[in-house]
N, C-alpha and C positions, 0 to 999 in steps of 0.2 A: 079060731076065727078072729077074735079080737086082737091077738098078738100079730097076726098077719097085717091087719089094718094099721096097727101101731108101727110095724116095721116099714110099711109103705110110706107112712107119714114121715118117719124118721129119714128115710132115703130122700124123699122129696125136699125136706128141709135142708139136708146137707147139700143137695144139688143146687138149691136156690142160693145157699151161702157161697158155693163155688162160683156160681154165675155172678153174684154181686162182687166178689173179690176180683174176678177176671175183668169185669167191666170197669172197676175202679182202677186197676192196673193199666188197662187200655187207655183210659182217660188221662192218667198221669203220663203215660208214654207219649200220647198225642201232644200234651202241653209241653213236655220236655223237648220234643222234636221241634215244635213251633218256636219256642224261645231260643233254642240253639240256632235255628236257621235265621232268626231275626237278628240275634246279637252278633254271631260270628259264623257265617256260612262258609266261605272259602278261607277265611282267616285261620280257622283251626288247622286245616291241612298244611298251610304254609308254616304255621307256628311249630307244629310237631316236626315237620321236615327240617326246619332250622335247628331245632333242639337235637335231633338225631345227628345232624352233621357236626354240631359242636361237640357232642359227647364222644363221637368216634374220631 
């Protein structure tokens, strides 16, 4: 009986850790997207296009 409770707590702790990591990744992603749009929204597309043309 005690081992079942410990296993449940262990699973919940791991699940909580996964949620924390996921929310942190999501926050980083949102910040990255926001900074990219602010600094160079359409500029990035043009830049890579020019680079491809030059290399080929």
